[in-house]
N, C-alpha and C positions, 0 to 999 in steps of 0.2 A: 505494500501499500504505499502510494505515494502521498504525501502533504501537498496541498497548495495555500498557498498564502492570501491571506483575504486581511483586511482593513477594517480593525472596529471602529465605532461610534466615535471614541476619543482618539482614534485617529493611530493608534497602535496597532501593528500586527499580531494575525493570528493564524493558526495554521488550522486547516480542514481536511478532513479523512472522507471524501466520498463514500469509501466503500462501507462505512458505517456510519454517514450521517452526522460526523462528532465533530465538534470545535473543540481546539484546544483549552482556548478558553472562553469570557462571553463576550460576543458578539455587540453588545453594549460597552464596552471596553478594556483589552485586556488588563491595560496597567488599573483602570479602574479597581477593578476586581480584586488584584493581586495586591494592591495598598489597602484595601477595605478589609481581606479577610484574613489575607497571612502577616502583613504589617501591621496595620491598627488592631487588631483582632487577637493577635498572636503576638508579635513581637514585642510591644510596645506593650500589652499588658505581664510581659516578662520582667519582675522586677529585679533582674540580678546583673549583676557587670560582667560575667562570663556566662554564656548561654550556650550550651550545644542543642542544635536544631536536627531536627530527620522531616529531608523531604524527600515524600513519597509520588515519585513521578519527576525529575527533572525537567523532561522535556524539553523547553525553547531557553532555559536557565532563565527566565522573567522574575522569580520570586528571588532565586537566589541574589540578582541582580539589585534588585528593590532591596534586599538588605544588604547588601553590601554599600548600596548607598546609606543605607540607616546607621549603619555603624561607623560609616564616615564622619556622620551630624553628629553621634554621641558616643558617650564613653565606654563602650559594652565591646567586649569580646565575643567572637563566636565560631563554634566550629559548626562547621558547616556538612553535614552527610546527605548526599544525595542517592536515591536508587533509580535505576531507569533500565526497564528490560528490553527497548525497543532507542537506541541513541540516533539523533536526528544526524543528518549529514551535516556537512561542514559546511558545503555549497550554500545549502540553506538556511543555515544559521547563520551566515555573511550576510542575508540581504535583509535581516530582520529589521526592524527600525526603533527597536527600545533604548539605545543611546542617545539616537538623535532626538525622539519626543521628550525623553525626560531632561535632557540639553545636562549629559552626564557624560563630557567627549575625556574628560579626564580617566573615565573609569572603561574607557573602549576595551583597553589591550588587557584588566581583568578579566574582560565581559568575554573575551576570544579566548583566553585560559582558561577560563571554567567548563569550556567544550574541547577543548584539544591537549588540556593534560590527561596524564595517563591513568588509568580505571585500578582503583583499589592502591592509590599513594597519595599522601597527605598531599595538597601543592599549598603551604602559603600564599595568599593574593595581596595582601598588606599584613602589616604587625598587628590589626586588630581581623584578619577573616581567615579562616585556615577553610580546604576545601578538600572532599572527601566524597570521591566519586564510585558507587557500587555498579557494577554492570550486573543484571540480574532478575531474577522472578522472587516478588519479596515473600513469595509464598516458601522459598528455599533459601533464603538469604538468613543468615546467622550475624548480627550484630556487633559488632566488638565493644557496642558501650550502652549508658541510658542517657537520655534525651531528658531534658528542660521541657522543649516543643516540640510539636509535631506537626509537618505542613503535609494535608493529607489530601492531595492533588491529583487522586487517579482519574481515570476518565468516568463518568458517572453510571448509578446501577443499571440502565438500560444498555448498556454497552460493553461493562468489563461485572457483570452481576459477583463475578469471582472475587473481586475486591473490597467487597462491602459487606461479607461474612463475620458471620460470630467468632469464627477460627482467626481470621487479620484481623480483627478487633481485639481480640484475647493477647493476639501477637504483641499490636501497639501498647496497649496495656501494662503489659509487663517488659517491655524496653523503655517505658518511660518514668522517667525519676517521679517519686513522693512530691507531688504539690506542681508535677508538670499539667501540661495541656495541648490537646489536640486542635488543631482549628482545621475546617473545612467548608466549604461552599453550600454541602449538598445538607438540607435539609427535609429529606423524605421522613415519614415518619415511621418506614421500621428501620434506618437507617438510626433514626432516635432511639430504638427501645433495644437496638442491637445494643448500641453504646450501652447504654444503661445494664442492659444484663451481663454484660461482662465486666459490671464495677464505675464506670465511668458516672459523676454527675454531670449533666447535660444544660447548658444554655440555648436558649434559640436566641438567636439576636436579629437585627435589620440586618438584611444583605445588598450588597453593592445594589448599582442601579441596574433596572430591568429582572431585579430577582429580590423577594419578598422575602426571602430570611434566610440566615445561615449557621452554623452550629460551632460552637466552643464547648470541648467536653475537658473534665477536669480528672485527676488523679489525685485523688484526697489525699493526704497525709494522715 
């Protein structure tokens, strides 16, 4: 399956998979969605100076770039682990306009290194942000650490129902540190019930533009 680049409502790119009729981000604004769900509801709600983040679905690297920008603005240190089963081609990545739309030209090199760095090896992008990319399926991956924050950004349950199961969320609960959080754009009732079943305390929050709700789930201390 070869994704095609589309422009979303806020001017930023996303990718569309015709065979699945699925977009990588909200058509109402890829950057807006990433900031709302993962930065505002996730990273900014994590009151620690050193934060370990796990992203489920590196994809275009947008959430990692937004996180890197946030780290640049505030005195935080982030160790960012991202898992991806189907990495995108470098030629496609080079066409994405996130750096331009975000006016983040000084981070172009770091954004490129997010995609060109070796899998399975820690890569310091600056003195505050270290990236570890893991290539493989979530179901079979053994994670090397626990995490303060999980960006759960897999394709939706319609397309990837196997990613929204009790087994998967139980695994997420296990690798999350006490007091940690999981944030996701998906607020389906079945997803919230499954999160609660494995032990999460679930909050339903206002969603990004074009979406009524999103979810933040906590692992209580």
